C-alpha positions as CSV (number, residue, x, y, z in Angstrom):
1,M,-48.6,144.6,96.9
2,T,-47.2,141.4,98.5
3,A,-45.3,140.5,95.3
4,R,-43.8,144.0,95.1
5,L,-42.7,143.8,98.8
6,L,-41.1,140.4,98.3
7,Y,-39.3,141.6,95.2
8,S,-38.0,144.7,97.1
9,A,-36.8,142.5,100.0
10,A,-35.0,140.1,97.6
11,T,-33.3,143.0,95.9
12,V,-32.1,144.5,99.2
13,A,-30.9,141.1,100.3
14,A,-29.0,140.6,97.0
15,V,-27.4,144.1,97.3
16,L,-26.3,143.5,100.9
17,S,-24.9,140.1,100.1
18,L,-22.8,141.5,97.2
19,A,-21.6,144.3,99.5
20,A,-20.5,141.8,102.1
21,C,-18.3,140.2,99.4
22,G,-16.8,143.5,98.3
23,G,-13.6,145.1,99.2
24,A,-15.1,147.4,101.8
25,R,-15.7,144.5,104.1
26,T,-12.5,142.6,103.5
27,A,-8.9,143.1,104.2
28,T,-5.8,141.5,102.6
29,F,-3.1,139.9,104.7
30,R,0.4,139.8,103.2
31,D,3.5,138.3,104.8
32,R,6.1,135.6,104.0
33,G,5.2,135.6,100.3
34,L,1.5,134.7,101.0
35,T,-1.6,136.7,100.7
36,F,-5.2,136.1,101.5
37,D,-8.4,138.0,102.0
38,Y,-10.4,137.9,105.2
39,P,-13.4,139.6,106.7
40,R,-12.5,142.8,108.4
41,A,-14.5,141.7,111.5
42,W,-12.2,138.7,111.9
43,S,-8.8,138.9,113.5
44,V,-5.4,137.6,112.3
45,S,-2.5,136.7,114.7
46,G,0.2,137.3,112.1
47,F,2.9,134.7,111.5
48,S,4.6,133.4,114.7
49,P,8.2,134.6,114.5
50,A,9.6,132.1,117.0
51,V,7.9,128.9,115.8
52,L,9.0,126.6,113.0
53,P,7.3,126.0,110.8
54,P,5.7,129.5,110.9
55,R,1.9,129.6,111.5
56,L,-0.9,132.0,112.0
57,V,-4.5,131.9,113.1
58,V,-7.4,133.8,111.3
59,A,-10.6,133.7,113.4
60,S,-14.1,135.1,113.7
61,Y,-13.1,136.1,117.3
62,D,-10.2,137.9,118.8
63,V,-6.8,136.1,118.6
64,T,-3.4,137.4,119.7
65,P,0.2,136.5,118.6
66,A,0.7,135.1,122.1
67,Q,-1.8,132.4,121.3
68,V,0.3,131.1,118.4
69,T,3.6,130.4,120.2
70,G,5.2,127.5,122.1
71,D,4.5,123.8,121.8
72,C,1.5,123.1,119.7
73,A,1.5,126.8,118.5
74,G,-2.0,127.8,117.6
75,S,-3.8,125.4,119.9
76,D,-4.5,128.1,122.4
77,A,-6.2,130.2,119.8
78,L,-8.3,127.3,118.5
79,A,-9.3,126.4,122.0
80,N,-11.2,129.7,122.3
81,V,-13.6,129.1,119.4
82,P,-17.0,130.4,120.4
83,H,-20.1,128.2,119.8
84,D,-20.9,130.2,116.6
85,G,-17.4,130.8,115.5
86,A,-14.5,129.5,113.4
87,G,-10.8,129.5,113.7
88,L,-8.4,128.7,110.9
89,L,-4.8,127.7,111.6
90,L,-2.4,128.0,108.7
91,I,1.0,126.2,109.0
92,D,3.5,127.2,106.3
93,Y,6.0,124.5,105.6
94,G,7.5,126.4,102.7
95,T,9.0,123.9,100.2
96,A,10.0,121.5,102.9
97,F,7.8,118.6,101.6
98,S,6.9,119.2,98.0
99,S,5.1,115.9,98.0
100,S,1.9,114.6,96.8
101,R,0.4,115.1,100.3
102,F,0.1,118.8,99.3
103,R,-2.2,119.4,96.3
104,S,-3.5,122.4,94.4
105,L,-6.7,123.9,95.7
106,P,-9.8,123.5,93.7
107,R,-11.4,126.7,92.5
108,H,-14.0,126.8,95.4
109,L,-13.4,124.7,98.5
110,A,-16.1,122.7,100.2
111,L,-15.9,121.3,103.8
112,G,-16.1,117.7,102.3
113,E,-12.6,118.2,100.9
114,F,-11.1,118.3,104.4
115,T,-10.2,115.4,106.6
116,R,-11.9,115.6,109.9
117,G,-10.1,114.2,112.9
118,N,-9.0,114.6,116.4
119,Y,-5.5,116.0,115.9
120,E,-2.9,115.8,118.7
121,C,-2.5,119.5,119.3
122,F,-5.6,121.0,117.8
123,G,-8.4,118.6,118.8
124,D,-11.4,118.0,116.6
125,T,-10.6,120.0,113.4
126,Y,-11.0,119.7,109.7
127,M,-7.5,119.5,108.1
128,L,-6.4,120.2,104.5
129,R,-3.0,120.2,102.9
130,F,-2.5,122.3,99.8
131,K,0.0,124.2,97.7
132,A,0.1,127.9,97.2
133,G,2.8,128.6,94.7
134,R,6.0,127.4,96.4
135,H,4.4,127.1,99.8
136,D,3.1,123.8,101.3
137,I,0.3,124.8,103.6
138,Q,-1.5,122.7,106.2
139,A,-4.8,124.2,107.4
140,H,-6.8,123.3,110.4
141,L,-10.4,124.6,110.6
142,K,-11.9,124.5,114.0
143,L,-15.6,125.2,114.2
144,G,-17.8,126.0,117.2
145,N,-20.6,123.7,118.0
146,R,-23.2,125.9,116.2
147,P,-21.5,127.9,113.4
148,S,-23.7,129.5,110.9
149,P,-23.4,128.5,107.2
150,G,-22.1,132.0,106.6
151,T,-19.3,131.6,109.1
152,I,-18.2,128.3,107.5
153,Q,-18.3,129.9,104.0
154,R,-16.2,132.9,105.1
155,A,-13.6,130.5,106.5
156,L,-13.6,128.6,103.2
157,H,-13.4,131.8,101.2
158,I,-10.2,132.7,103.2
159,L,-8.6,129.5,102.0
160,D,-10.0,130.1,98.4
161,S,-8.1,133.4,98.4
162,V,-4.7,132.1,99.6
163,E,-2.0,132.9,96.9
164,S,1.7,133.0,96.7
165,S,3.1,136.5,96.1
166,R,6.5,135.1,95.1
């Protein structure tokens, strides 16, 4: 009886985990020639229209466009990361650099591929520069002090899904 109960629990867990990765629980963001998938429970500020280079924040908590404006645009949104949350700032340099500082993304990102530092505007974040088609992107991942492994994986999955639509 115990083995059957464990098997049933494992089956239910597998089905729920597959459902969490499916389309019903994700949305697709499209703007400025970029697309990415993100969990529907997360929020996206949209690209800041008045800041160059354009940037946006995707977060496990509520973010607003007003938090991605002014000097150090995006810092206000990243300052609000809850202890169990994650905020991801994407800065789209377009083709301004096209240098070796921006590389193609590996198939599946790991946190170890980021450079952790205390960045002037964004504080203690994990930073990664990468190419998405003709876009040079700088990403800053800010984690709360106790994020779950699932929260970190969801943030990495967002970056895994970034593509150029042009």
